[in-house]
C-alpha positions as CSV (number, residue, x, y, z in Angstrom):
1,M,-3.8,41.7,-33.1
2,K,-0.3,41.0,-34.4
3,E,0.9,37.6,-34.9
4,K,4.3,36.5,-35.8
5,V,6.1,33.5,-36.8
6,L,9.1,33.0,-34.3
7,A,10.7,29.6,-35.4
8,E,9.9,27.8,-39.1
9,A,10.3,24.3,-39.4
10,V,10.6,24.0,-35.3
11,G,7.7,21.4,-34.9
12,A,7.7,21.9,-31.0
13,H,5.5,20.0,-28.6
14,C,6.2,21.9,-25.8
15,L,6.7,25.3,-24.7
16,A,7.9,27.4,-21.7
17,V,8.5,31.3,-21.6
18,H,10.9,32.7,-18.8
19,P,10.1,34.9,-16.8
20,A,6.3,34.6,-17.3
21,G,6.1,38.3,-15.5
22,G,8.1,40.8,-15.1
23,E,10.4,43.2,-16.7
24,A,13.5,40.5,-17.6
25,P,14.0,40.1,-21.0
26,R,12.0,36.8,-22.4
27,V,13.6,33.4,-22.8
28,M,11.3,30.8,-24.6
29,Y,12.6,26.8,-24.7
30,A,10.7,24.6,-27.1
31,G,10.8,20.9,-27.1
32,G,10.0,18.5,-29.8
33,A,10.5,15.3,-31.7
34,N,14.2,13.2,-31.6
35,G,15.3,15.0,-28.3
36,Y,15.0,18.5,-29.7
37,V,15.2,21.1,-27.0
38,G,15.5,24.8,-28.2
39,K,16.0,28.2,-26.6
40,F,15.2,31.5,-28.3
41,T,14.9,34.9,-27.6
42,K,11.4,36.3,-26.9
43,D,11.9,36.9,-31.0
44,G,12.5,33.7,-32.0
45,V,16.4,34.1,-32.2
46,A,17.8,30.7,-31.0
47,Y,20.9,30.6,-28.9
48,G,23.7,28.9,-30.4
49,K,22.6,27.1,-33.8
50,K,20.2,28.8,-35.3
51,A,16.9,26.5,-34.6
52,G,19.0,23.7,-33.5
53,P,19.1,22.1,-30.0
54,C,20.8,23.6,-26.8
55,F,19.9,20.4,-24.4
56,E,21.3,17.2,-26.0
57,G,20.5,14.3,-24.1
58,H,17.1,12.8,-24.7
59,T,16.3,9.8,-27.1
60,G,12.7,10.2,-27.6
61,T,10.0,13.1,-28.3
62,V,10.2,15.7,-25.7
63,T,6.6,16.0,-24.5
64,C,6.9,18.8,-21.4
65,L,9.5,21.3,-20.0
66,A,9.4,23.9,-17.2
67,V,11.7,26.6,-16.1
68,N,12.4,27.8,-12.4
69,E,11.5,31.0,-11.1
70,A,15.2,31.9,-11.1
71,G,15.4,31.2,-14.8
72,D,18.8,29.2,-14.1
73,T,17.4,25.5,-13.9
74,V,15.4,23.9,-17.1
75,V,13.6,20.6,-16.7
76,T,12.3,18.5,-19.4
77,A,10.9,15.1,-20.2
78,A,10.4,12.7,-22.5
79,T,8.8,9.7,-24.5
80,D,12.4,7.9,-23.3
81,K,10.8,7.6,-19.7
82,T,13.8,10.0,-18.2
83,V,13.3,13.3,-16.4
84,R,16.2,15.6,-16.9
85,A,17.4,18.6,-15.4
86,W,19.9,21.1,-17.2
87,K,21.8,24.5,-16.2
88,A,20.0,27.8,-18.3
89,N,23.3,26.9,-20.6
90,G,22.6,23.7,-21.7
91,E,24.7,21.9,-19.0
92,P,23.2,18.8,-18.2
93,V,22.7,18.5,-13.9
94,K,20.6,15.3,-13.3
95,T,18.9,12.6,-14.8
96,M,15.8,10.5,-13.5
97,S,14.3,7.4,-14.3
98,H,11.6,6.6,-11.7
99,H,8.5,6.5,-14.6
100,S,7.7,2.9,-16.4
101,G,6.3,4.5,-19.5
102,W,6.0,8.0,-21.4
103,V,6.6,11.5,-19.0
104,R,3.8,12.9,-20.5
105,A,4.0,16.5,-17.6
106,L,5.8,18.3,-15.2
107,A,5.4,21.0,-12.6
108,L,7.9,23.0,-11.0
109,A,7.6,24.8,-7.4
110,G,10.5,25.8,-5.8
111,D,12.7,23.2,-5.6
112,A,9.9,20.6,-5.6
113,L,9.3,18.9,-9.0
114,V,5.7,16.9,-10.2
115,T,5.8,14.4,-12.9
116,A,3.0,12.2,-14.2
117,G,2.7,9.7,-17.4
118,D,1.5,6.7,-18.6
119,A,-0.2,4.1,-16.6
120,G,-1.8,6.8,-14.2
121,E,1.7,7.0,-12.2
122,V,2.4,10.7,-10.8
123,F,5.3,11.2,-8.4
124,L,6.3,14.1,-6.0
125,L,9.9,15.0,-5.9
126,P,10.0,17.3,-2.3
127,S,13.6,18.2,-3.5
128,W,14.8,16.9,-6.8
129,S,18.1,18.2,-6.6
130,G,18.0,16.1,-3.1
131,D,18.7,12.2,-3.0
132,D,15.2,11.5,-1.6
133,P,13.3,8.8,-3.6
134,P,10.2,10.0,-5.8
135,V,6.8,9.5,-3.6
136,Q,4.4,7.9,-5.9
137,L,0.9,9.7,-5.8
138,P,-2.2,6.9,-6.3
139,G,-5.4,7.7,-7.6
140,H,-5.6,7.8,-11.2
141,A,-6.7,4.7,-13.5
142,D,-5.0,5.9,-16.5
143,S,-2.4,8.0,-18.3
144,V,-1.8,11.8,-16.9
145,G,-1.3,14.2,-19.4
146,S,-1.4,17.6,-17.8
147,L,0.1,19.2,-14.2
148,V,-0.2,22.4,-12.7
149,V,0.8,23.6,-9.3
150,D,-1.1,26.3,-7.7
151,S,1.5,28.4,-5.6
152,A,-1.1,30.4,-3.7
153,S,-3.0,27.1,-2.4
154,Q,0.0,24.8,-2.4
155,Q,-2.1,22.3,-4.4
156,I,-1.2,20.2,-7.2
157,F,-4.1,19.5,-10.3
158,S,-3.6,16.7,-12.2
159,G,-5.9,15.5,-15.8
160,S,-6.1,12.3,-16.8
161,F,-7.2,10.1,-19.6
162,D,-9.6,8.1,-16.6
163,R,-11.8,11.6,-17.4
164,T,-10.9,13.2,-14.0
165,A,-8.8,16.0,-12.7
166,R,-7.6,15.4,-9.1
167,Q,-5.9,17.6,-6.4
168,W,-2.8,16.6,-4.2
169,N,-1.0,18.4,-1.6
170,L,2.4,19.7,-2.7
171,S,3.0,19.1,1.0
172,G,3.0,15.5,1.8
173,G,1.3,14.6,-1.7
174,A,-2.5,13.4,0.1
175,C,-4.8,13.3,-2.7
176,T,-7.3,15.7,-1.3
177,A,-10.0,16.0,-4.4
178,V,-11.5,14.6,-7.4
179,Y,-13.1,16.4,-10.2
180,S,-15.8,14.4,-12.1
181,G,-17.5,15.2,-14.9
182,H,-16.0,15.1,-18.1
183,T,-17.3,12.6,-20.4
184,G,-14.3,12.3,-22.5
185,H,-10.4,12.2,-21.6
186,V,-8.9,15.6,-19.5
187,R,-6.5,16.9,-22.0
188,S,-5.0,19.6,-19.7
189,V,-5.7,21.8,-16.7
190,A,-5.2,24.9,-15.4
191,V,-6.0,27.5,-12.3
192,A,-7.1,30.8,-13.0
193,K,-7.8,33.4,-10.1
194,G,-8.7,30.6,-8.0
195,M,-10.7,28.3,-10.2
196,L,-9.5,25.2,-11.7
197,L,-10.6,25.3,-15.5
198,T,-9.8,21.6,-17.3
199,A,-10.5,21.1,-21.2
200,S,-11.2,17.4,-22.5
201,V,-12.0,15.8,-26.0
202,D,-15.8,15.7,-25.1
203,G,-15.1,20.1,-25.9
204,A,-16.2,21.1,-22.9
205,V,-13.8,23.3,-20.7
206,R,-15.5,23.1,-16.9
207,V,-14.8,25.5,-14.5
208,W,-14.4,24.2,-10.8
209,S,-14.3,25.9,-7.4
210,I,-11.2,24.4,-5.5
211,A,-11.8,22.3,-2.6
212,K,-10.1,23.1,1.0
213,A,-7.8,20.5,1.7
214,E,-9.2,19.8,5.6
215,E,-7.6,17.4,8.2
216,S,-10.0,14.5,8.4
217,E,-11.3,12.7,11.2
218,E,-11.1,9.5,9.3
219,G,-8.3,7.3,9.5
220,G,-6.3,5.9,6.2
221,S,-4.4,9.2,4.9
222,G,-5.6,11.3,7.7
223,R,-7.6,13.5,5.0
224,R,-11.4,13.6,3.7
225,L,-11.3,13.1,-0.4
226,E,-13.7,16.1,-1.2
227,S,-15.9,16.0,-4.8
228,G,-14.9,19.1,-6.8
229,V,-17.6,21.4,-7.8
230,C,-18.1,22.7,-11.3
231,I,-19.9,26.1,-11.3
232,A,-19.8,26.3,-14.9
233,C,-19.5,24.4,-18.2
234,L,-18.3,25.6,-21.6
235,D,-19.3,23.2,-24.3
236,Y,-17.0,24.2,-27.7
237,G,-18.4,21.6,-29.9
238,G,-14.9,19.9,-30.6
239,M,-12.2,18.0,-29.1
240,L,-10.1,20.3,-27.0
241,N,-6.3,19.7,-26.3
242,K,-4.8,22.8,-24.4
243,L,-4.7,25.1,-21.7
244,A,-2.8,27.9,-20.5
245,A,-3.5,30.4,-18.1
246,L,-1.8,33.4,-16.0
247,G,-3.1,35.8,-13.6
248,S,-6.8,36.6,-15.0
249,Q,-6.1,35.4,-18.4
250,A,-6.7,32.1,-19.9
251,V,-6.8,30.3,-23.6
252,V,-7.7,27.2,-24.8
253,S,-7.1,25.2,-28.4
254,T,-9.5,22.9,-30.0
255,S,-7.9,19.9,-32.3
256,G,-9.8,17.5,-34.5
257,T,-11.4,19.3,-37.6
258,E,-10.8,22.7,-36.3
259,Y,-7.7,24.3,-34.9
260,V,-9.1,27.9,-33.3
261,I,-7.7,29.5,-30.1
262,H,-10.2,31.1,-27.4
263,Q,-9.4,33.3,-24.9
264,L,-11.7,33.1,-21.8
265,D,-13.4,35.7,-20.1
266,I,-11.9,35.1,-16.3
267,K,-13.5,38.3,-15.4
268,R,-17.0,37.6,-16.4
269,L,-16.5,34.1,-14.8
270,E,-15.7,35.6,-11.5
271,G,-18.7,37.6,-11.6
272,L,-20.8,34.1,-12.0
273,I,-19.4,32.7,-9.2
274,A,-19.4,35.7,-6.9
275,S,-23.7,35.2,-7.8
276,R,-24.0,31.9,-7.2
277,A,-21.9,32.4,-4.1
278,D,-24.6,34.4,-2.9
279,E,-27.4,32.1,-3.7
280,T,-25.1,29.2,-2.1
281,K,-25.2,31.2,1.2
282,R,-29.4,31.6,0.9
283,E,-29.5,28.1,0.5
284,Y,-27.4,27.1,2.9
285,G,-28.7,29.5,5.4
286,N,-32.3,27.9,4.9
287,L,-31.2,24.0,4.9
288,L,-29.1,25.0,8.2
289,K,-32.6,26.5,9.8
290,T,-34.5,24.0,8.7
291,T,-32.6,21.2,9.5
292,T,-31.7,22.2,13.0
293,E,-36.0,22.8,13.5
294,A,-35.4,19.1,12.6
295,K,-32.9,18.4,15.1
296,T,-34.8,20.1,18.0
297,L,-37.9,18.3,17.1
298,S,-36.2,14.7,17.2
299,I,-34.5,15.8,20.5
300,K,-37.9,16.4,21.9
301,R,-39.7,13.2,20.6
302,A,-37.0,11.4,22.0
303,A,-36.8,12.6,25.1
304,E,-41.1,11.8,25.6
305,K,-40.5,8.9,24.2
306,H,-37.8,8.0,27.0
307,A,-40.2,9.4,29.5
308,K,-43.1,7.3,28.4
309,R,-40.6,3.9,28.4
310,T,-39.8,4.7,31.8
311,A,-42.9,5.1,33.2
312,K,-44.4,1.7,31.4
313,E,-40.9,-0.1,32.8
314,A,-41.6,1.2,36.5
315,E,-45.2,0.1,36.2
316,K,-44.3,-3.8,35.0
317,L,-41.7,-3.4,37.7
318,R,-43.8,-2.8,40.6
319,A,-46.6,-5.4,39.0
320,A,-43.6,-7.8,39.2
321,I,-42.4,-7.3,42.4
322,K,-46.5,-7.0,44.2
323,E,-47.2,-10.5,42.1
324,E,-44.1,-12.1,43.8
325,A,-45.0,-10.3,47.3
326,D,-48.7,-12.1,46.8
327,Q,-47.3,-15.5,46.2
328,K,-45.0,-15.3,49.2
329,P,-46.0,-17.6,52.4
330,P,-47.2,-15.3,55.3
331,D,-45.1,-14.8,58.2
332,T,-47.0,-16.7,60.6
333,A,-46.8,-20.1,58.4
334,E,-46.0,-23.2,60.3
335,T,-42.0,-23.6,59.6
336,P,-39.6,-26.0,60.9
337,D,-37.8,-22.8,63.2
338,N,-41.7,-21.8,64.3
339,P,-43.5,-25.1,64.9
340,A,-46.0,-23.6,67.4
341,A,-47.3,-20.8,64.9
342,T,-50.6,-23.1,63.9
343,P,-52.3,-24.4,67.3
344,P,-52.7,-28.3,67.4
345,A,-56.3,-29.8,66.4
346,D,-57.0,-31.6,69.8
347,A,-56.2,-28.3,71.2
348,P,-58.8,-27.2,74.1
349,A,-61.3,-24.6,73.3
350,E,-60.7,-23.0,76.9
351,D,-58.4,-20.2,75.1
352,A,-61.4,-19.2,72.7
353,E,-63.7,-19.1,75.9
354,A,-61.4,-17.0,77.5
355,D,-61.8,-14.3,75.2
356,G,-65.5,-14.3,75.9
357,G,-66.4,-16.8,73.5
358,K,-65.5,-14.7,70.7
359,P,-63.3,-16.5,67.8
360,P,-60.3,-15.0,67.3
361,Q,-60.6,-12.1,64.3
362,D,-59.2,-12.7,61.0
363,D,-56.4,-10.2,59.9
364,D,-57.8,-10.7,56.1
365,N,-61.2,-8.8,57.5
366,E,-58.8,-5.7,58.3
367,E,-59.5,-2.6,56.1
368,P,-56.7,-2.8,53.7
369,A,-53.8,0.0,54.0
370,P,-54.2,2.4,50.7
371,P,-51.8,2.0,48.4
372,P,-48.8,4.4,47.9
373,E,-49.6,6.9,45.4
374,D,-47.8,7.1,42.0
375,G,-45.0,9.6,41.4
376,D,-43.5,10.9,37.9
377,A,-42.5,7.8,36.3
378,A,-39.5,10.0,35.3
379,G,-38.5,10.9,38.5
380,L,-39.7,8.0,41.2
381,Q,-39.3,8.3,44.9
382,V,-40.0,5.0,45.7
383,E,-39.8,3.9,49.3
384,D,-40.0,0.1,49.1
385,A,-36.1,-0.5,48.8
386,E,-36.6,-3.5,46.5
387,F,-37.9,-1.6,44.2
388,E,-35.4,1.0,44.0
389,K,-32.4,-1.7,43.8
390,R,-34.4,-3.3,41.2
391,F,-35.0,0.2,39.1
392,A,-31.9,1.4,39.0
393,A,-30.8,-0.8,36.5
394,V,-33.6,-0.4,34.6
395,K,-33.2,3.1,34.1
396,E,-29.3,2.6,33.7
397,R,-30.8,0.6,31.1
398,L,-33.1,2.8,29.2
399,A,-30.4,6.2,29.9
400,A,-28.1,4.7,28.0
401,E,-30.6,3.4,24.9
402,H,-32.0,7.2,24.9
403,E,-28.1,8.8,25.0
404,K,-27.7,6.4,21.8
405,A,-31.2,7.8,20.4
406,L,-30.0,11.4,20.6
407,A,-26.3,10.2,19.7
408,A,-28.3,8.9,16.2
409,V,-30.0,12.1,15.6
410,Q,-26.8,14.5,15.7
411,A,-25.0,12.2,13.4
412,K,-28.0,12.3,10.9
413,F,-27.9,16.3,11.2
414,D,-24.2,16.1,10.8
415,A,-24.1,13.8,7.6
416,K,-26.9,15.8,6.3
417,M,-24.8,19.4,6.9
418,R,-21.7,17.6,5.9
419,G,-22.9,16.5,2.7
420,V,-24.3,19.7,1.7
421,S,-21.5,22.0,2.9
422,A,-21.7,25.2,1.4
423,T,-21.8,23.9,-2.3
424,R,-24.9,22.1,-2.5
425,V,-26.3,24.8,-5.4
426,F,-23.9,23.5,-7.7
427,E,-23.9,19.5,-6.8
428,V,-25.7,19.1,-10.1
429,S,-23.3,20.0,-13.1
430,P,-24.4,23.5,-14.5
431,K,-25.8,22.7,-18.1
432,A,-23.3,23.7,-21.1
433,M,-23.4,27.8,-21.6
434,P,-22.7,29.4,-24.6
435,T,-19.2,30.0,-25.4
436,A,-19.7,33.4,-27.1
437,T,-21.0,34.5,-23.6
438,F,-17.6,33.6,-22.1
439,S,-14.9,33.5,-24.4
440,T,-13.8,35.0,-27.9
441,V,-11.6,33.8,-30.9
442,L,-7.9,34.6,-31.0
443,A,-6.5,32.5,-33.9
444,E,-7.8,29.9,-36.4
445,L,-5.1,27.8,-37.6
446,D,-5.1,25.3,-40.8
447,E,-2.8,22.7,-38.3
448,P,-2.9,21.5,-35.0
449,I,-2.0,23.0,-32.0
450,R,0.6,21.5,-29.5
451,S,1.2,23.8,-26.9
452,L,0.5,27.4,-25.3
453,A,2.1,29.6,-23.0
454,L,1.2,33.1,-21.5
455,S,3.5,36.1,-20.5
456,E,2.6,39.6,-19.6
457,V,5.1,42.6,-19.1
458,E,3.1,45.8,-18.0
459,Q,-0.3,44.5,-18.6
460,N,1.1,43.5,-22.1
461,T,0.0,39.6,-22.4
462,T,1.7,37.4,-25.4
463,L,0.4,34.1,-26.2
464,Y,3.3,32.3,-27.7
465,F,2.2,28.7,-28.9
466,A,3.4,25.8,-31.3
467,S,1.9,24.0,-34.1
468,E,3.1,21.3,-36.4
469,T,5.4,23.3,-38.4
470,A,6.0,26.8,-36.5
471,I,6.2,28.7,-33.1
472,R,4.3,31.9,-33.1
473,R,3.5,34.8,-31.3
474,V,0.0,36.8,-30.9
475,A,0.6,39.9,-28.7
476,A,-2.0,42.8,-27.9
477,Q,-2.4,45.7,-25.5
478,Y,-4.3,44.5,-22.4
479,G,-7.9,45.9,-22.1
480,T,-8.5,46.4,-25.9
481,I,-8.3,42.5,-27.1
482,T,-7.3,41.2,-24.1
483,I,-4.5,39.4,-25.7
């Protein structure tokens, strides 16, 4: 491993290398105190005045910068609350002042620009060169110090002092996921091989599966806010401050009492994710089976309960109709319309003797008609018109209650499966793993590391890093020392 000092006496706070990959000659940009922005060749030779500024305009410390893909535009931001765009030769193009405090992070994605800073401010400019006002992305409760845009998923990731990272759609700016688990400020975020990496002052690098931004059936933003899932936690034992990732390479630096740069083994982490994905798939399949069986049983019980309630209501209604019929006066009773229905008390007895001296038979002594047989209460076919009429309303009420019960069973099933999703195995954050398993030490310094940047040419990866007194470069053959 060969280390070279590129620019001494340049206390850079931020670095950017263009292009990150490809065959073009490397150009490095560095930003620092007092509005300093310098431009260097890959070997540290300064453009213009030696180690002098090429971009003059900022009045505060330059905290972050980025170069567009074409290499013809540089965007910088500083503690003077401004964001500035420049041509590659240092000619100013545009000054933006939409932040209320220090601007601490920015990221470019085509013509889109994302900036972040104090008070949880995150802004999206769909076209920084246009006249449309920036769109504020609310959510963070404290300063945001790191941003990265994943071109593959078209997602923005931010790291904040509120101990969380957030995921936003590059198109529209809707927040689609929150990554919680760190116990200290999230100082830096990076994306490598479809994984989100976060570094915190709690001494841990957490590796997350990136949540899918899916449309939500709920109102509000029109999207469901997912919870990010941690699949690995690497504990370095000291405060971490910077992350950088490019392709399958990733590095992290420590701060505090020791100043060390570690290289993360992304391939090994990918293997861990694959094995856990298989475990998750099996666990999810088992849960789906048992939950579906429970749902089927619940529906069966609801149907049985509905049938019993229907039969019981039918019996109650029959009894009520019979009681009403028993209490009703007989049709032969004297009424104003039928005064002769009952013979007067002084009527002659000839009528009785005309029948052979026998008194008339009492209808109550006749054999009662057999009651109608009860059929299945769930599908009653009753001849009594009054019963059918009144029972129709009862059945309608019971059917509505049954449908409501079935809907409750389905909602419970859906909630359980949605809460589990395909990441149930990782709902609880994993215990910290030994860092030696997933990373190696690249460099040890005696002064704080302020910025990291990676570039790659023909499988040769170069690490650029800035400390308080110099910008340095570490290069090695890919596959031997990896970086």
